mmCIF entry with sequence, helices, sheets and N, C-alpha, C, O atoms, coordinates in Angstrom:
data_MODEL
# 
_entry.id   MODEL 
# 
_entity.id                         1 
_entity.type                       polymer 
_entity.pdbx_number_of_molecules   1 
# 
_entity_poly.entity_id                      1 
_entity_poly.type                           'polypeptide(L)' 
_entity_poly.nstd_linkage                   no 
_entity_poly.nstd_monomer                   no 
_entity_poly.pdbx_seq_one_letter_code       MTRRFTASLALTGLVLLVAFDQLSTPLNPYQAPPLFAFGSGQVAAGGFCGALPK 
_entity_poly.pdbx_seq_one_letter_code_can   MTRRFTASLALTGLVLLVAFDQLSTPLNPYQAPPLFAFGSGQVAAGGFCGALPK 
_entity_poly.pdbx_strand_id                 A 
# 
loop_
_entity_poly_seq.entity_id 
_entity_poly_seq.num 
_entity_poly_seq.mon_id 
_entity_poly_seq.hetero 
1 1  MET n 
1 2  THR n 
1 3  ARG n 
1 4  ARG n 
1 5  PHE n 
1 6  THR n 
1 7  ALA n 
1 8  SER n 
1 9  LEU n 
1 10 ALA n 
1 11 LEU n 
1 12 THR n 
1 13 GLY n 
1 14 LEU n 
1 15 VAL n 
1 16 LEU n 
1 17 LEU n 
1 18 VAL n 
1 19 ALA n 
1 20 PHE n 
1 21 ASP n 
1 22 GLN n 
1 23 LEU n 
1 24 SER n 
1 25 THR n 
1 26 PRO n 
1 27 LEU n 
1 28 ASN n 
1 29 PRO n 
1 30 TYR n 
1 31 GLN n 
1 32 ALA n 
1 33 PRO n 
1 34 PRO n 
1 35 LEU n 
1 36 PHE n 
1 37 ALA n 
1 38 PHE n 
1 39 GLY n 
1 40 SER n 
1 41 GLY n 
1 42 GLN n 
1 43 VAL n 
1 44 ALA n 
1 45 ALA n 
1 46 GLY n 
1 47 GLY n 
1 48 PHE n 
1 49 CYS n 
1 50 GLY n 
1 51 ALA n 
1 52 LEU n 
1 53 PRO n 
1 54 LYS n 
# 
_struct_asym.id          A 
_struct_asym.entity_id   1 
# 
_struct_conf.conf_type_id            HELX_P 
_struct_conf.id                      HELX_P1 
_struct_conf.pdbx_PDB_helix_id       AA1 
_struct_conf.beg_label_comp_id       ARG 
_struct_conf.beg_label_asym_id       A 
_struct_conf.beg_label_seq_id        3 
_struct_conf.pdbx_beg_PDB_ins_code   ? 
_struct_conf.end_label_comp_id       SER 
_struct_conf.end_label_asym_id       A 
_struct_conf.end_label_seq_id        24 
_struct_conf.pdbx_end_PDB_ins_code   ? 
_struct_conf.beg_auth_comp_id        ARG 
_struct_conf.beg_auth_asym_id        A 
_struct_conf.beg_auth_seq_id         3 
_struct_conf.end_auth_comp_id        SER 
_struct_conf.end_auth_asym_id        A 
_struct_conf.end_auth_seq_id         24 
_struct_conf.pdbx_PDB_helix_class    1 
_struct_conf.details                 ? 
_struct_conf.pdbx_PDB_helix_length   22 
# 
_struct_conf_type.id          HELX_P 
_struct_conf_type.criteria    ? 
_struct_conf_type.reference   ? 
# 
loop_
_atom_site.group_PDB 
_atom_site.id 
_atom_site.type_symbol 
_atom_site.label_atom_id 
_atom_site.label_alt_id 
_atom_site.label_comp_id 
_atom_site.label_asym_id 
_atom_site.label_entity_id 
_atom_site.label_seq_id 
_atom_site.pdbx_PDB_ins_code 
_atom_site.Cartn_x 
_atom_site.Cartn_y 
_atom_site.Cartn_z 
_atom_site.occupancy 
_atom_site.B_iso_or_equiv 
_atom_site.pdbx_formal_charge 
_atom_site.auth_seq_id 
_atom_site.auth_comp_id 
_atom_site.auth_asym_id 
_atom_site.auth_atom_id 
_atom_site.pdbx_PDB_model_num 
ATOM 1   N N  . MET A 1 1  ? 86.271  96.451  119.749 1.00 0.00 ? 1  MET A N  1 
ATOM 2   C CA . MET A 1 1  ? 85.518  96.598  118.496 1.00 0.00 ? 1  MET A CA 1 
ATOM 3   C C  . MET A 1 1  ? 85.373  95.256  117.839 1.00 0.00 ? 1  MET A C  1 
ATOM 4   O O  . MET A 1 1  ? 86.304  94.450  117.836 1.00 0.00 ? 1  MET A O  1 
ATOM 5   N N  . THR A 1 2  ? 84.221  95.014  117.289 1.00 0.00 ? 2  THR A N  1 
ATOM 6   C CA . THR A 1 2  ? 83.950  93.756  116.651 1.00 0.00 ? 2  THR A CA 1 
ATOM 7   C C  . THR A 1 2  ? 84.294  93.834  115.129 1.00 0.00 ? 2  THR A C  1 
ATOM 8   O O  . THR A 1 2  ? 84.483  94.905  114.551 1.00 0.00 ? 2  THR A O  1 
ATOM 9   N N  . ARG A 1 3  ? 84.357  92.655  114.551 1.00 0.00 ? 3  ARG A N  1 
ATOM 10  C CA . ARG A 1 3  ? 84.691  92.611  113.132 1.00 0.00 ? 3  ARG A CA 1 
ATOM 11  C C  . ARG A 1 3  ? 83.606  93.275  112.312 1.00 0.00 ? 3  ARG A C  1 
ATOM 12  O O  . ARG A 1 3  ? 83.893  93.966  111.336 1.00 0.00 ? 3  ARG A O  1 
ATOM 13  N N  . ARG A 1 4  ? 82.323  93.061  112.716 1.00 0.00 ? 4  ARG A N  1 
ATOM 14  C CA . ARG A 1 4  ? 81.238  93.661  111.949 1.00 0.00 ? 4  ARG A CA 1 
ATOM 15  C C  . ARG A 1 4  ? 81.265  95.192  112.015 1.00 0.00 ? 4  ARG A C  1 
ATOM 16  O O  . ARG A 1 4  ? 81.028  95.869  111.014 1.00 0.00 ? 4  ARG A O  1 
ATOM 17  N N  . PHE A 1 5  ? 81.551  95.718  113.183 1.00 0.00 ? 5  PHE A N  1 
ATOM 18  C CA . PHE A 1 5  ? 81.658  97.184  113.321 1.00 0.00 ? 5  PHE A CA 1 
ATOM 19  C C  . PHE A 1 5  ? 82.786  97.762  112.500 1.00 0.00 ? 5  PHE A C  1 
ATOM 20  O O  . PHE A 1 5  ? 82.617  98.794  111.850 1.00 0.00 ? 5  PHE A O  1 
ATOM 21  N N  . THR A 1 6  ? 83.963  97.098  112.521 1.00 0.00 ? 6  THR A N  1 
ATOM 22  C CA . THR A 1 6  ? 85.098  97.587  111.771 1.00 0.00 ? 6  THR A CA 1 
ATOM 23  C C  . THR A 1 6  ? 84.852  97.517  110.286 1.00 0.00 ? 6  THR A C  1 
ATOM 24  O O  . THR A 1 6  ? 85.206  98.448  109.563 1.00 0.00 ? 6  THR A O  1 
ATOM 25  N N  . ALA A 1 7  ? 84.243  96.419  109.795 1.00 0.00 ? 7  ALA A N  1 
ATOM 26  C CA . ALA A 1 7  ? 83.933  96.284  108.415 1.00 0.00 ? 7  ALA A CA 1 
ATOM 27  C C  . ALA A 1 7  ? 82.906  97.312  107.909 1.00 0.00 ? 7  ALA A C  1 
ATOM 28  O O  . ALA A 1 7  ? 83.032  97.859  106.813 1.00 0.00 ? 7  ALA A O  1 
ATOM 29  N N  . SER A 1 8  ? 81.872  97.555  108.759 1.00 0.00 ? 8  SER A N  1 
ATOM 30  C CA . SER A 1 8  ? 80.879  98.581  108.361 1.00 0.00 ? 8  SER A CA 1 
ATOM 31  C C  . SER A 1 8  ? 81.487  99.939  108.375 1.00 0.00 ? 8  SER A C  1 
ATOM 32  O O  . SER A 1 8  ? 81.153  100.773 107.534 1.00 0.00 ? 8  SER A O  1 
ATOM 33  N N  . LEU A 1 9  ? 82.370  100.193 109.300 1.00 0.00 ? 9  LEU A N  1 
ATOM 34  C CA . LEU A 1 9  ? 83.016  101.505 109.342 1.00 0.00 ? 9  LEU A CA 1 
ATOM 35  C C  . LEU A 1 9  ? 83.917  101.688 108.140 1.00 0.00 ? 9  LEU A C  1 
ATOM 36  O O  . LEU A 1 9  ? 83.962  102.788 107.590 1.00 0.00 ? 9  LEU A O  1 
ATOM 37  N N  . ALA A 1 10 ? 84.631  100.676 107.708 1.00 0.00 ? 10 ALA A N  1 
ATOM 38  C CA . ALA A 1 10 ? 85.488  100.754 106.496 1.00 0.00 ? 10 ALA A CA 1 
ATOM 39  C C  . ALA A 1 10 ? 84.696  100.948 105.246 1.00 0.00 ? 10 ALA A C  1 
ATOM 40  O O  . ALA A 1 10 ? 85.062  101.761 104.397 1.00 0.00 ? 10 ALA A O  1 
ATOM 41  N N  . LEU A 1 11 ? 83.589  100.201 105.107 1.00 0.00 ? 11 LEU A N  1 
ATOM 42  C CA . LEU A 1 11 ? 82.758  100.329 103.936 1.00 0.00 ? 11 LEU A CA 1 
ATOM 43  C C  . LEU A 1 11 ? 82.061  101.695 103.889 1.00 0.00 ? 11 LEU A C  1 
ATOM 44  O O  . LEU A 1 11 ? 81.924  102.273 102.810 1.00 0.00 ? 11 LEU A O  1 
ATOM 45  N N  . THR A 1 12 ? 81.628  102.209 105.016 1.00 0.00 ? 12 THR A N  1 
ATOM 46  C CA . THR A 1 12 ? 81.018  103.506 105.080 1.00 0.00 ? 12 THR A CA 1 
ATOM 47  C C  . THR A 1 12 ? 82.035  104.565 104.666 1.00 0.00 ? 12 THR A C  1 
ATOM 48  O O  . THR A 1 12 ? 81.682  105.485 103.928 1.00 0.00 ? 12 THR A O  1 
ATOM 49  N N  . GLY A 1 13 ? 83.279  104.466 105.114 1.00 0.00 ? 13 GLY A N  1 
ATOM 50  C CA . GLY A 1 13 ? 84.314  105.393 104.741 1.00 0.00 ? 13 GLY A CA 1 
ATOM 51  C C  . GLY A 1 13 ? 84.607  105.356 103.284 1.00 0.00 ? 13 GLY A C  1 
ATOM 52  O O  . GLY A 1 13 ? 84.834  106.392 102.659 1.00 0.00 ? 13 GLY A O  1 
ATOM 53  N N  . LEU A 1 14 ? 84.606  104.118 102.706 1.00 0.00 ? 14 LEU A N  1 
ATOM 54  C CA . LEU A 1 14 ? 84.831  103.992 101.280 1.00 0.00 ? 14 LEU A CA 1 
ATOM 55  C C  . LEU A 1 14 ? 83.756  104.598 100.444 1.00 0.00 ? 14 LEU A C  1 
ATOM 56  O O  . LEU A 1 14 ? 84.031  105.242 99.431  1.00 0.00 ? 14 LEU A O  1 
ATOM 57  N N  . VAL A 1 15 ? 82.507  104.396 100.864 1.00 0.00 ? 15 VAL A N  1 
ATOM 58  C CA . VAL A 1 15 ? 81.397  104.994 100.125 1.00 0.00 ? 15 VAL A CA 1 
ATOM 59  C C  . VAL A 1 15 ? 81.405  106.531 100.232 1.00 0.00 ? 15 VAL A C  1 
ATOM 60  O O  . VAL A 1 15 ? 81.102  107.228 99.264  1.00 0.00 ? 15 VAL A O  1 
ATOM 61  N N  . LEU A 1 16 ? 81.748  107.032 101.390 1.00 0.00 ? 16 LEU A N  1 
ATOM 62  C CA . LEU A 1 16 ? 81.814  108.485 101.575 1.00 0.00 ? 16 LEU A CA 1 
ATOM 63  C C  . LEU A 1 16 ? 82.961  109.068 100.700 1.00 0.00 ? 16 LEU A C  1 
ATOM 64  O O  . LEU A 1 16 ? 82.816  110.136 100.106 1.00 0.00 ? 16 LEU A O  1 
ATOM 65  N N  . LEU A 1 17 ? 84.092  108.347 100.639 1.00 0.00 ? 17 LEU A N  1 
ATOM 66  C CA . LEU A 1 17 ? 85.179  108.823 99.805  1.00 0.00 ? 17 LEU A CA 1 
ATOM 67  C C  . LEU A 1 17 ? 84.832  108.859 98.317  1.00 0.00 ? 17 LEU A C  1 
ATOM 68  O O  . LEU A 1 17 ? 85.174  109.808 97.612  1.00 0.00 ? 17 LEU A O  1 
ATOM 69  N N  . VAL A 1 18 ? 84.147  107.811 97.851  1.00 0.00 ? 18 VAL A N  1 
ATOM 70  C CA . VAL A 1 18 ? 83.736  107.769 96.438  1.00 0.00 ? 18 VAL A CA 1 
ATOM 71  C C  . VAL A 1 18 ? 82.666  108.850 96.171  1.00 0.00 ? 18 VAL A C  1 
ATOM 72  O O  . VAL A 1 18 ? 82.712  109.489 95.120  1.00 0.00 ? 18 VAL A O  1 
ATOM 73  N N  . ALA A 1 19 ? 81.726  109.068 97.072  1.00 0.00 ? 19 ALA A N  1 
ATOM 74  C CA . ALA A 1 19 ? 80.716  110.101 96.906  1.00 0.00 ? 19 ALA A CA 1 
ATOM 75  C C  . ALA A 1 19 ? 81.336  111.449 96.920  1.00 0.00 ? 19 ALA A C  1 
ATOM 76  O O  . ALA A 1 19 ? 80.922  112.302 96.135  1.00 0.00 ? 19 ALA A O  1 
ATOM 77  N N  . PHE A 1 20 ? 82.320  111.712 97.770  1.00 0.00 ? 20 PHE A N  1 
ATOM 78  C CA . PHE A 1 20 ? 82.984  113.006 97.810  1.00 0.00 ? 20 PHE A CA 1 
ATOM 79  C C  . PHE A 1 20 ? 83.751  113.240 96.479  1.00 0.00 ? 20 PHE A C  1 
ATOM 80  O O  . PHE A 1 20 ? 83.754  114.355 95.956  1.00 0.00 ? 20 PHE A O  1 
ATOM 81  N N  . ASP A 1 21 ? 84.379  112.211 95.953  1.00 0.00 ? 21 ASP A N  1 
ATOM 82  C CA . ASP A 1 21 ? 85.109  112.351 94.746  1.00 0.00 ? 21 ASP A CA 1 
ATOM 83  C C  . ASP A 1 21 ? 84.189  112.652 93.557  1.00 0.00 ? 21 ASP A C  1 
ATOM 84  O O  . ASP A 1 21 ? 84.527  113.482 92.713  1.00 0.00 ? 21 ASP A O  1 
ATOM 85  N N  . GLN A 1 22 ? 83.037  111.990 93.482  1.00 0.00 ? 22 GLN A N  1 
ATOM 86  C CA . GLN A 1 22 ? 82.094  112.209 92.427  1.00 0.00 ? 22 GLN A CA 1 
ATOM 87  C C  . GLN A 1 22 ? 81.446  113.581 92.501  1.00 0.00 ? 22 GLN A C  1 
ATOM 88  O O  . GLN A 1 22 ? 81.163  114.202 91.476  1.00 0.00 ? 22 GLN A O  1 
ATOM 89  N N  . LEU A 1 23 ? 81.216  114.043 93.708  1.00 0.00 ? 23 LEU A N  1 
ATOM 90  C CA . LEU A 1 23 ? 80.549  115.407 93.831  1.00 0.00 ? 23 LEU A CA 1 
ATOM 91  C C  . LEU A 1 23 ? 81.534  116.542 93.651  1.00 0.00 ? 23 LEU A C  1 
ATOM 92  O O  . LEU A 1 23 ? 81.148  117.625 93.213  1.00 0.00 ? 23 LEU A O  1 
ATOM 93  N N  . SER A 1 24 ? 82.805  116.321 93.980  1.00 0.00 ? 24 SER A N  1 
ATOM 94  C CA . SER A 1 24 ? 83.744  117.417 93.899  1.00 0.00 ? 24 SER A CA 1 
ATOM 95  C C  . SER A 1 24 ? 84.184  117.687 92.422  1.00 0.00 ? 24 SER A C  1 
ATOM 96  O O  . SER A 1 24 ? 84.304  118.840 92.007  1.00 0.00 ? 24 SER A O  1 
ATOM 97  N N  . THR A 1 25 ? 84.404  116.659 91.691  1.00 0.00 ? 25 THR A N  1 
ATOM 98  C CA . THR A 1 25 ? 84.755  116.792 90.210  1.00 0.00 ? 25 THR A CA 1 
ATOM 99  C C  . THR A 1 25 ? 83.976  115.784 89.462  1.00 0.00 ? 25 THR A C  1 
ATOM 100 O O  . THR A 1 25 ? 84.285  114.594 89.534  1.00 0.00 ? 25 THR A O  1 
ATOM 101 N N  . PRO A 1 26 ? 82.953  116.206 88.727  1.00 0.00 ? 26 PRO A N  1 
ATOM 102 C CA . PRO A 1 26 ? 82.212  115.265 87.927  1.00 0.00 ? 26 PRO A CA 1 
ATOM 103 C C  . PRO A 1 26 ? 83.033  114.757 86.758  1.00 0.00 ? 26 PRO A C  1 
ATOM 104 O O  . PRO A 1 26 ? 83.935  115.443 86.276  1.00 0.00 ? 26 PRO A O  1 
ATOM 105 N N  . LEU A 1 27 ? 82.727  113.587 86.317  1.00 0.00 ? 27 LEU A N  1 
ATOM 106 C CA . LEU A 1 27 ? 83.439  112.961 85.184  1.00 0.00 ? 27 LEU A CA 1 
ATOM 107 C C  . LEU A 1 27 ? 83.233  113.717 83.908  1.00 0.00 ? 27 LEU A C  1 
ATOM 108 O O  . LEU A 1 27 ? 82.125  114.174 83.627  1.00 0.00 ? 27 LEU A O  1 
ATOM 109 N N  . ASN A 1 28 ? 84.295  113.862 83.115  1.00 0.00 ? 28 ASN A N  1 
ATOM 110 C CA . ASN A 1 28 ? 84.261  114.494 81.795  1.00 0.00 ? 28 ASN A CA 1 
ATOM 111 C C  . ASN A 1 28 ? 84.834  113.496 80.791  1.00 0.00 ? 28 ASN A C  1 
ATOM 112 O O  . ASN A 1 28 ? 86.053  113.423 80.641  1.00 0.00 ? 28 ASN A O  1 
ATOM 113 N N  . PRO A 1 29 ? 83.984  112.717 80.091  1.00 0.00 ? 29 PRO A N  1 
ATOM 114 C CA . PRO A 1 29 ? 84.557  111.681 79.226  1.00 0.00 ? 29 PRO A CA 1 
ATOM 115 C C  . PRO A 1 29 ? 85.240  112.261 77.996  1.00 0.00 ? 29 PRO A C  1 
ATOM 116 O O  . PRO A 1 29 ? 85.936  111.538 77.283  1.00 0.00 ? 29 PRO A O  1 
ATOM 117 N N  . TYR A 1 30 ? 85.056  113.548 77.733  1.00 0.00 ? 30 TYR A N  1 
ATOM 118 C CA . TYR A 1 30 ? 85.745  114.131 76.550  1.00 0.00 ? 30 TYR A CA 1 
ATOM 119 C C  . TYR A 1 30 ? 87.155  114.504 76.776  1.00 0.00 ? 30 TYR A C  1 
ATOM 120 O O  . TYR A 1 30 ? 87.897  114.700 75.814  1.00 0.00 ? 30 TYR A O  1 
ATOM 121 N N  . GLN A 1 31 ? 87.585  114.617 78.044  1.00 0.00 ? 31 GLN A N  1 
ATOM 122 C CA . GLN A 1 31 ? 88.958  114.959 78.410  1.00 0.00 ? 31 GLN A CA 1 
ATOM 123 C C  . GLN A 1 31 ? 89.699  113.823 79.075  1.00 0.00 ? 31 GLN A C  1 
ATOM 124 O O  . GLN A 1 31 ? 90.858  113.972 79.463  1.00 0.00 ? 31 GLN A O  1 
ATOM 125 N N  . ALA A 1 32 ? 89.026  112.669 79.212  1.00 0.00 ? 32 ALA A N  1 
ATOM 126 C CA . ALA A 1 32 ? 89.663  111.527 79.818  1.00 0.00 ? 32 ALA A CA 1 
ATOM 127 C C  . ALA A 1 32 ? 90.620  110.872 78.841  1.00 0.00 ? 32 ALA A C  1 
ATOM 128 O O  . ALA A 1 32 ? 90.347  110.832 77.642  1.00 0.00 ? 32 ALA A O  1 
ATOM 129 N N  . PRO A 1 33 ? 91.739  110.358 79.335  1.00 0.00 ? 33 PRO A N  1 
ATOM 130 C CA . PRO A 1 33 ? 92.656  109.632 78.445  1.00 0.00 ? 33 PRO A CA 1 
ATOM 131 C C  . PRO A 1 33 ? 91.983  108.274 78.001  1.00 0.00 ? 33 PRO A C  1 
ATOM 132 O O  . PRO A 1 33 ? 91.130  107.710 78.687  1.00 0.00 ? 33 PRO A O  1 
ATOM 133 N N  . PRO A 1 34 ? 92.419  107.825 76.854  1.00 0.00 ? 34 PRO A N  1 
ATOM 134 C CA . PRO A 1 34 ? 91.823  106.535 76.391  1.00 0.00 ? 34 PRO A CA 1 
ATOM 135 C C  . PRO A 1 34 ? 92.191  105.370 77.272  1.00 0.00 ? 34 PRO A C  1 
ATOM 136 O O  . PRO A 1 34 ? 93.303  105.303 77.797  1.00 0.00 ? 34 PRO A O  1 
ATOM 137 N N  . LEU A 1 35 ? 91.267  104.458 77.436  1.00 0.00 ? 35 LEU A N  1 
ATOM 138 C CA . LEU A 1 35 ? 91.496  103.311 78.300  1.00 0.00 ? 35 LEU A CA 1 
ATOM 139 C C  . LEU A 1 35 ? 92.576  102.438 77.720  1.00 0.00 ? 35 LEU A C  1 
ATOM 140 O O  . LEU A 1 35 ? 93.498  102.053 78.439  1.00 0.00 ? 35 LEU A O  1 
ATOM 141 N N  . PHE A 1 36 ? 92.498  102.105 76.429  1.00 0.00 ? 36 PHE A N  1 
ATOM 142 C CA . PHE A 1 36 ? 93.484  101.383 75.645  1.00 0.00 ? 36 PHE A CA 1 
ATOM 143 C C  . PHE A 1 36 ? 93.866  102.220 74.462  1.00 0.00 ? 36 PHE A C  1 
ATOM 144 O O  . PHE A 1 36 ? 93.008  102.656 73.694  1.00 0.00 ? 36 PHE A O  1 
ATOM 145 N N  . ALA A 1 37 ? 95.159  102.449 74.307  1.00 0.00 ? 37 ALA A N  1 
ATOM 146 C CA . ALA A 1 37 ? 95.641  103.311 73.234  1.00 0.00 ? 37 ALA A CA 1 
ATOM 147 C C  . ALA A 1 37 ? 96.635  102.554 72.367  1.00 0.00 ? 37 ALA A C  1 
ATOM 148 O O  . ALA A 1 37 ? 97.627  103.129 71.920  1.00 0.00 ? 37 ALA A O  1 
ATOM 149 N N  . PHE A 1 38 ? 96.391  101.308 72.131  1.00 0.00 ? 38 PHE A N  1 
ATOM 150 C CA . PHE A 1 38 ? 97.320  100.534 71.308  1.00 0.00 ? 38 PHE A CA 1 
ATOM 151 C C  . PHE A 1 38 ? 97.341  101.001 69.871  1.00 0.00 ? 38 PHE A C  1 
ATOM 152 O O  . PHE A 1 38 ? 96.314  100.940 69.196  1.00 0.00 ? 38 PHE A O  1 
ATOM 153 N N  . GLY A 1 39 ? 98.450  101.456 69.392  1.00 0.00 ? 39 GLY A N  1 
ATOM 154 C CA . GLY A 1 39 ? 98.622  101.882 68.003  1.00 0.00 ? 39 GLY A CA 1 
ATOM 155 C C  . GLY A 1 39 ? 98.010  103.219 67.714  1.00 0.00 ? 39 GLY A C  1 
ATOM 156 O O  . GLY A 1 39 ? 97.810  103.540 66.542  1.00 0.00 ? 39 GLY A O  1 
ATOM 157 N N  . SER A 1 40 ? 97.689  104.048 68.739  1.00 0.00 ? 40 SER A N  1 
ATOM 158 C CA . SER A 1 40 ? 97.079  105.318 68.477  1.00 0.00 ? 40 SER A CA 1 
ATOM 159 C C  . SER A 1 40 ? 98.100  106.384 68.164  1.00 0.00 ? 40 SER A C  1 
ATOM 160 O O  . SER A 1 40 ? 97.733  107.454 67.679  1.00 0.00 ? 40 SER A O  1 
ATOM 161 N N  . GLY A 1 41 ? 99.384  106.130 68.424  1.00 0.00 ? 41 GLY A N  1 
ATOM 162 C CA . GLY A 1 41 ? 100.366 107.163 68.169  1.00 0.00 ? 41 GLY A CA 1 
ATOM 163 C C  . GLY A 1 41 ? 100.598 108.077 69.341  1.00 0.00 ? 41 GLY A C  1 
ATOM 164 O O  . GLY A 1 41 ? 101.467 108.946 69.265  1.00 0.00 ? 41 GLY A O  1 
ATOM 165 N N  . GLN A 1 42 ? 99.865  107.925 70.418  1.00 0.00 ? 42 GLN A N  1 
ATOM 166 C CA . GLN A 1 42 ? 100.033 108.769 71.569  1.00 0.00 ? 42 GLN A CA 1 
ATOM 167 C C  . GLN A 1 42 ? 101.222 108.292 72.411  1.00 0.00 ? 42 GLN A C  1 
ATOM 168 O O  . GLN A 1 42 ? 101.425 107.096 72.621  1.00 0.00 ? 42 GLN A O  1 
ATOM 169 N N  . VAL A 1 43 ? 101.975 109.243 72.870  1.00 0.00 ? 43 VAL A N  1 
ATOM 170 C CA . VAL A 1 43 ? 103.148 108.895 73.648  1.00 0.00 ? 43 VAL A CA 1 
ATOM 171 C C  . VAL A 1 43 ? 102.730 108.650 75.084  1.00 0.00 ? 43 VAL A C  1 
ATOM 172 O O  . VAL A 1 43 ? 101.873 109.345 75.630  1.00 0.00 ? 43 VAL A O  1 
ATOM 173 N N  . ALA A 1 44 ? 103.364 107.628 75.695  1.00 0.00 ? 44 ALA A N  1 
ATOM 174 C CA . ALA A 1 44 ? 103.071 107.330 77.076  1.00 0.00 ? 44 ALA A CA 1 
ATOM 175 C C  . ALA A 1 44 ? 103.512 108.463 77.972  1.00 0.00 ? 44 ALA A C  1 
ATOM 176 O O  . ALA A 1 44 ? 104.604 109.004 77.797  1.00 0.00 ? 44 ALA A O  1 
ATOM 177 N N  . ALA A 1 45 ? 102.698 108.820 78.910  1.00 0.00 ? 45 ALA A N  1 
ATOM 178 C CA . ALA A 1 45 ? 103.040 109.911 79.865  1.00 0.00 ? 45 ALA A CA 1 
ATOM 179 C C  . ALA A 1 45 ? 102.816 109.381 81.288  1.00 0.00 ? 45 ALA A C  1 
ATOM 180 O O  . ALA A 1 45 ? 102.041 108.453 81.516  1.00 0.00 ? 45 ALA A O  1 
ATOM 181 N N  . GLY A 1 46 ? 103.505 109.989 82.204  1.00 0.00 ? 46 GLY A N  1 
ATOM 182 C CA . GLY A 1 46 ? 103.390 109.593 83.563  1.00 0.00 ? 46 GLY A CA 1 
ATOM 183 C C  . GLY A 1 46 ? 104.722 109.192 84.179  1.00 0.00 ? 46 GLY A C  1 
ATOM 184 O O  . GLY A 1 46 ? 105.785 109.436 83.608  1.00 0.00 ? 46 GLY A O  1 
ATOM 185 N N  . GLY A 1 47 ? 104.651 108.591 85.318  1.00 0.00 ? 47 GLY A N  1 
ATOM 186 C CA . GLY A 1 47 ? 105.840 108.245 86.051  1.00 0.00 ? 47 GLY A CA 1 
ATOM 187 C C  . GLY A 1 47 ? 106.156 106.780 86.028  1.00 0.00 ? 47 GLY A C  1 
ATOM 188 O O  . GLY A 1 47 ? 106.396 106.206 87.090  1.00 0.00 ? 47 GLY A O  1 
ATOM 189 N N  . PHE A 1 48 ? 106.172 106.143 84.895  1.00 0.00 ? 48 PHE A N  1 
ATOM 190 C CA . PHE A 1 48 ? 106.503 104.737 84.757  1.00 0.00 ? 48 PHE A CA 1 
ATOM 191 C C  . PHE A 1 48 ? 107.969 104.618 84.566  1.00 0.00 ? 48 PHE A C  1 
ATOM 192 O O  . PHE A 1 48 ? 108.504 105.114 83.574  1.00 0.00 ? 48 PHE A O  1 
ATOM 193 N N  . CYS A 1 49 ? 108.647 103.976 85.478  1.00 0.00 ? 49 CYS A N  1 
ATOM 194 C CA . CYS A 1 49 ? 110.143 103.884 85.482  1.00 0.00 ? 49 CYS A CA 1 
ATOM 195 C C  . CYS A 1 49 ? 110.677 103.006 84.393  1.00 0.00 ? 49 CYS A C  1 
ATOM 196 O O  . CYS A 1 49 ? 111.828 103.162 83.983  1.00 0.00 ? 49 CYS A O  1 
ATOM 197 N N  . GLY A 1 50 ? 109.852 102.057 83.894  1.00 0.00 ? 50 GLY A N  1 
ATOM 198 C CA . GLY A 1 50 ? 110.349 101.152 82.872  1.00 0.00 ? 50 GLY A CA 1 
ATOM 199 C C  . GLY A 1 50 ? 110.168 101.633 81.423  1.00 0.00 ? 50 GLY A C  1 
ATOM 200 O O  . GLY A 1 50 ? 110.478 100.939 80.455  1.00 0.00 ? 50 GLY A O  1 
ATOM 201 N N  . ALA A 1 51 ? 109.641 102.875 81.339  1.00 0.00 ? 51 ALA A N  1 
ATOM 202 C CA . ALA A 1 51 ? 109.446 103.460 79.957  1.00 0.00 ? 51 ALA A CA 1 
ATOM 203 C C  . ALA A 1 51 ? 110.782 103.853 79.358  1.00 0.00 ? 51 ALA A C  1 
ATOM 204 O O  . ALA A 1 51 ? 111.576 104.565 79.971  1.00 0.00 ? 51 ALA A O  1 
ATOM 205 N N  . LEU A 1 52 ? 111.009 103.371 78.145  1.00 0.00 ? 52 LEU A N  1 
ATOM 206 C CA . LEU A 1 52 ? 112.250 103.664 77.479  1.00 0.00 ? 52 LEU A CA 1 
ATOM 207 C C  . LEU A 1 52 ? 112.247 105.075 76.866  1.00 0.00 ? 52 LEU A C  1 
ATOM 208 O O  . LEU A 1 52 ? 111.199 105.539 76.417  1.00 0.00 ? 52 LEU A O  1 
ATOM 209 N N  . PRO A 1 53 ? 113.348 105.734 76.842  1.00 0.00 ? 53 PRO A N  1 
ATOM 210 C CA . PRO A 1 53 ? 113.377 107.055 76.200  1.00 0.00 ? 53 PRO A CA 1 
ATOM 211 C C  . PRO A 1 53 ? 113.228 106.920 74.674  1.00 0.00 ? 53 PRO A C  1 
ATOM 212 O O  . PRO A 1 53 ? 113.447 105.849 74.108  1.00 0.00 ? 53 PRO A O  1 
ATOM 213 N N  . LYS A 1 54 ? 112.866 107.986 74.051  1.00 0.00 ? 54 LYS A N  1 
ATOM 214 C CA . LYS A 1 54 ? 112.714 107.971 72.576  1.00 0.00 ? 54 LYS A CA 1 
ATOM 215 C C  . LYS A 1 54 ? 113.995 107.879 71.870  1.00 0.00 ? 54 LYS A C  1 
ATOM 216 O O  . LYS A 1 54 ? 114.021 107.857 70.640  1.00 0.00 ? 54 LYS A O  1 
# 
């Protein structure tokens, strides 16, 4: 396999993955978390190991 074939295969797979993601669940900006929440009072959620307990 050549480098051009492998790169085109990888890019095609990436495009197909993004297209599948967009078609399976469309974006809903009203339920999305804020991109930056500095000073908003919202508690950090998720699996961040460095987060200090309250």
